[in-house]
Structure formats: C-alpha cells, structure tokens
N, C-alpha and C positions, 0 to 999 in steps of 0.2 A: 633718823630714820629714811632707809633708802626709798624711793623712787620706784614704783614693783610695775607702775602703769602709765606710760603718756600718749597720748598720742596727737600730735601739732597738726593746729589748722592752720589757711589760707590768713588767719584774724590773728593770729597769734601773736604779738610785738616781735619776738625773739627772730622768726623768720621771716616780719614783713621784709625784709630789703636783699634775703636772698636772691643773687642773680644768676641764672644758670648761662653761660652765653653761647655761644652759637658759633663753630666754624663751616666753611664754606669752602673747598678747596676749589676753583679754577684749572684751567687747562692751563701745563707749563708756560710759565714764561719765559723766553730766550734771550737771552745777552750776549753782546759780541765785545770788545775794544774797540769796533768804530766809533761809537758814542752810544752816551748814556740812556738808557730807556729809561719812562719816565713812570712813576706807581701810582696809578688811579688812586681817587678817592674811595671807591668801591672796591678796590684791593684789597688798599690797606683796611676796610672794615671787613674784612671776609675773615683774618684770622690767622690764616695761613696762606702761603704764598710757594706752592714750590717751583724752582726757577734753572733753566739750563744753562749754565753760564758757559759758554764756547770760546771765550779768550778775550780772558781777565776784565772783564764786561762793569760797568757800574748802574746799578741800581736806584733812582734816583724818588726821593719820598713825594707826597707831593707839599706844599705850601701851608705853614699853621696856617693862615687864613683860612684854607681851602678845608682844612680839616676840620677846625673849630666851625666853620660852618654848613658842617654836614651831619654833626651833631647836636642832635635833638637836645636845649637844654644845655648845652655845655657852658659849664663854670672850669676855676681853676680849682685844679686836683682833681678832674673826670681825669682816668686814664685806661689805658686798653692794652691790652697785648698782640704785637702781633709777632708769629716766626716763622721763620725764613728757612728753607732749606734747598740751599745746593745740591743740583744735580750732574752739572755740571765738571765737564773737565779742566776746569780754571775758577783761578780764587776770585770770589764777587764781593764789590764794596758799596756797603749802602751809601750810596751820598744822602744827602742834606738839603732840603726844599729851604726859601727863605723862610726864615723865623724856627724851623727846626733846630736843633742844638744837642749835642752829643752830652754826657750828663760829664763830667771833672769832677774825680775826691783827690786832693790831696795832691793836687798837679798831676794827677794820671788821667785821661780822657776814657770815656768805654773804646772797644777795638771794635769798630763796626765792616769788616771783613770775614767772609769766612772761605776757608778752604774747601776743596772741590769736597763733594760726597761728606758735606757736612750741615747740621741746620745746627738754628742760634733762636733764640727768643730776646726778643726787645719791646722792653715798657714806654708807652708815647705816655709822658705827664702834658696836661696841662700845665702852663705858667701863669699865661695871659690872656683874656679872652676880648682887651681893648679893642674895640675896632680899628682899623689901621698899626697897629704893635699886636696884631698875637703871639703868641710865642708857646710852645714847645720843646720837651727834656728829652731826650730817648736815654733809656737805661738797656745796655747790652750786657746779657750773661749767655755764661757756657765761654768754651776753648772754642778756640776757631781750627784744632786741629782734630777735636775728637769723632769717630764714624756713626752716620746716621746709622740708628738702633732699626 
C-alpha cells in the first residue's frame, strides 16, 4: 500500500539528525609566494574561502588542536567540508598545520594544489581528540585543472 500523504514533524525520528550547514564567505584572502598565509579557525569554519593567489602562495590550515578546540562536542568522526576557490593568477597550495594530514589511499596522496581559476572541496575528518595528540585527516576532491563554474 503506498503512502499517499506524509507531513514530517521536528520530532519525527528520521529527521531528528538532519543538519543544514550554513556557509559564509568573507572577503578574499590574498596570498603571495613570499610567505605562507595562516588560515584562522573562523575561516575554516565558514565553509567557503575565496582566495586571490598572486604568486604561487601557500594557505595553511590551523593546527588540529586548534580546530578540535573550536568544535563544540568534537569527537572522533566529526567532519566538515571546506570549499576553496582560487581566483588568483597562480597555483595555490593548501598547507597543513601540525596534526593535520592528507589522506593516502593505496600509496596515492590527496592533491592539495589548486590551479588558477579553480575551486576544490576538502573534507576534514577528526581522527583523534586526545589532548596533546589531536589529529585530523584531509580528503581532497576534484581536479586541479577544472575551471570555476
């Protein structure tokens, strides 16, 4: 027998854990090849970061300890996505803070570079919340050669 009408409520168990993330893009971050630019925990939490990479710059994540401390109720398996858009004229490299490592599968590591006019999604997964040994693994999605839509 098909269900002909259904109106879920906020107390309906199936919808009790649905999360609608919010993203807030701030002003562009400008990087140059002279020194790495440190990403803040506020920036990493906003979900999307526009970057103007002017000369092969590096944009480095905060440490795993800082990220874990910034997530209320953080536990192993907590994850979030971050989209970085390189609007600049040079290749941007995502640097990793202490305790943040890139995912390696079958000996192949995630590519953490973004060519000019490219966007890329990164998923951060918490693998340790033990004080003093916090750890986060980064998965990178997408090609470095695709154009921004």
